[in-house]
N, C-alpha and C positions, 0 to 999 in steps of 0.2 A: 339350069338351078339358080338360085335365086346368091343374087354374090354375097350374102350374108350367111347361106349355109355353106357348109365347106365337108370335103371326106375325107379327111385328115389322119394321120400317126396323134398319136398321145402326145410327143414331145411339141411337136409343130401347133396342138392347142395349147401347147404352154406357152410356146412363142407367142402365140394371137394372143394369150390373155399379159403377159406382161407386155408387148407395145400399146395391149387396150388402156393400162395403167400407168403408160407414160416410160417406162425401162428406157433411157436414154444410154445406159452404160452394161456394154458387160464382157467381163474377165473370163476365158476359161482352158482349159487343159484338154483336146481328147478322150477320153476315156466309156466304153460301150455301155454299156446303151445310153446315155445321155448326148452322145456326140452331135446328133439334129438339130438339138437347144442350138449349139454352137456355131452349128455352121449356117444353119435358115439365119441367126441371129449376125453374125457376119455381113449378110447381103441387105438383109432389110434395117441394122441397124445406122450405118453410115448414109442412105436414101430419106434418111427422117433425120437427119444430124447428128446423129447418138458417134457414141464411139465402141468401136468393141475390140478388144486385145486377146490376141493368145499369147500367154505366158508361158514360162520355163516349168513351169509347176505347176500342181495344185496348191502348195503352200503360198506360193508369190500372186495365182488367180486369188485366193481369198482377200493376203493383202490390197490387192489394187483394187480392189471391190469395197474396202473401207478405201484408202483414200479417195476417191471418187467421187463418194458419199460426204464424208469430210466438203467434200468443193462443191455439192449442192444436186450431183449425181442420182437420179432415181438407178442404184445399181443390184444388178444380179451375176450370179455364177449356175456351173449345170456338173453335177457328175455325177459320181456311182461311188457303192464300197469304197474299195480304197484312199482311195480320192477324197473319201468323204475322212474317212479317219484322220489324212495329210494335213484335213482345214480346221481342225479341231480348238488347235490353241490362241490359229487367227477368229475361232468363232468365240473361243472365252474372251478375247479382246474384244472382241467387238462386242460384247453382253456386257459387260464392265466398264466399254469407256461409252455407252449406251449411242450406238450407230448402227440407219436403218439400214436392212439390207438384205434382201432375198437367198433362199441358197437350194435348190431343185436338187432331191438326187432323185436318180433313178431308180430305187432297187436291183441286185442284181446277187446271183448267188455267191456264198465265204464260207467261210472267211477268207483271207487273205483273198489270189489273186481270181478262186473261187473259180466259176464260170459268167461270164462275162454275157453272156445268154441265155443262161437260165432265170424264170420268175423267181424272185426269193420276195420277203415280205420282213426282213431279218433285220431292220437299220432303225425298227420303231424307237428299241432301248437310246439304242445310238442316240438319235434325237437329243433326245431326252437327257440322257446321263452322258453324251459325249466328251465333253469337258470337266473339268476340277472345278470342286469349288460350290453344286449342288445348286448351282442360282435356278431361276425361272429360264422359262423358256419360251414360244411359243410356235407349236410342229402343227402341220394340216398337212391332211393325207388324201387321196383322190382313188376313188372309185372307176370312174369311164369319161371320157374326154369334155361331156360339156364339165363335171368333178373339176378336170383336170384347168381349164378356162377361168370358172368360177374363183376358186382357189387361189387360182393364180393373180387373180385382179386383186384380190381380197390380203392374198399376205401382202401383198406393199401397203394396202392400206393400214394394216397392221404394224407392219414397220413403220409406215411415215408417221403416227397414231403415237405410237409409243416407245420410240425410236428404239429402235431393235434386232435384230436379226430373229428373222421367219426362216425356216425351213421347209420345204415345201415336200410333202411324198408319192410317190406314187410306183410301183413295179413297170419291169421290163413287158411285161404284157401290154398294159396301158402304152405305155411308152412305144409300140413298135405296130402295136395292133391300129387299126385303121378304123374308123366307125364317125357321121353322123355330129356335126359343132356345128353352131347355130351360135354366131357373134351379132353381144345386141346392138342396138345402134349406138354411136357416139351420143350421151350422157344418158343411159335405156340404164346403164351400174354404175355404182357411185363410184366416184374414180380421188382419193383423197390425197391432197396436195402436199408437201411440206411446211408444216408454220415453220418460222422463220423469224428472229428479232425486229421488232422495229425502232431497236432505240437507232439513236446516231454514233455518226463515227466516232465521233469525242465526250460520250455517255461509256461508262465501264459497262461490262457483258458478261456474266455470270452463267456461263456453259449448266451447269448445274443445279441451277436455281427456279423450281419448278412455278408455273404462277399457280392462282389460287386454282385452277381448274388439273389440275396436277400435269398439265402439258411440260415439254421445255422447246422452248425455241431455239432453232438454231442459226448463226452465224457463218456462212458460206468462209471457210478456209480461202483467200488470199480476199476477199471482199472488203470491210467494212475493221472489225476486233481483233485484236493478238487473245485468243486463249492458248491452255495450256489440253492437249490429251494424252496419259498416259494409260498401262495399263494396272497402277497402281492404286490401294485406295487412297481416294484425293476429295478436297473440297469444291464448294460451289466455283471456284477458279478454276480447276482442274487442274492444284498440284496438289502431291501428294500429303497424303497428311494418314496419323495413326487415328486423331476421329475425325474420322470426316461427318460424323450427326450434327454438321453448323443449328 
C-alpha cells in the first residue's frame, strides 16, 4: 500500500486533515464518539512541535482553543452531543471577537446523554443556531472519509481567511467505520496561513480595522502589540462601544 493511501477511521481522517492544514494546538475532553481525534493528536502533535492539552471539561477546552489561537496557533477541539452544547457560549465569544478556530462535532444520538454510540445527524440546527445573537457562522459537513479530510483542511482555511470559528460535522458512523483515504502530497491542497499585521511594534495596531480587501490582519498576543479583546460590542481598538460602526 502506498504511503499516502491509508485504511482509517473517519476520526483518523480528521486528524490527518488537521495535520495537513498545520494544526499545532488541540485542547479537548474525552467524549464518545470523537475521542480518537484527541487520542491520536495527543501523540502526533508533540512529535511536530505542537501542543496537546486535556482540559477538565468542554468549556475549558473551548476557552483554551481561543487563547491559543490569540497567540498565533492554528487551534482546534473535537467533541460530540453534550460537549458541543457546553461549548456554545465560548463559540459565541469566538464569533464576537473574530478568533479563528475549528470545532469538530462527531454527532451521536440525543438529546442529553442519549446514546453515545448511536448514529445521528441531529446537530445541524445547533451548529447554525446554537449560540444567542443570530450571528453568521460557517459549518461544513462530510459524508465519507475523503470528505472528512478535505473539509477539515477547508475548515482551517476558512477560519484563517475570515477570522471565525468553523464547525466541522460528521456522524458516528463516519467517525468509527474504516475506509480508504488518499492523503495529498504536500502542496497539492491549498493551505491558508494566518494573515499577520506587518506594522512595527511602535505603530498603532487596530485589531478590528479591515484592510481594503476586507481581511483583518492579526497580531499574536505576546508579540509586538497591545490590544483589547472583549465579548462586548467593540470599536476598532477592541474596546467596548455602544456605537461600534466607526
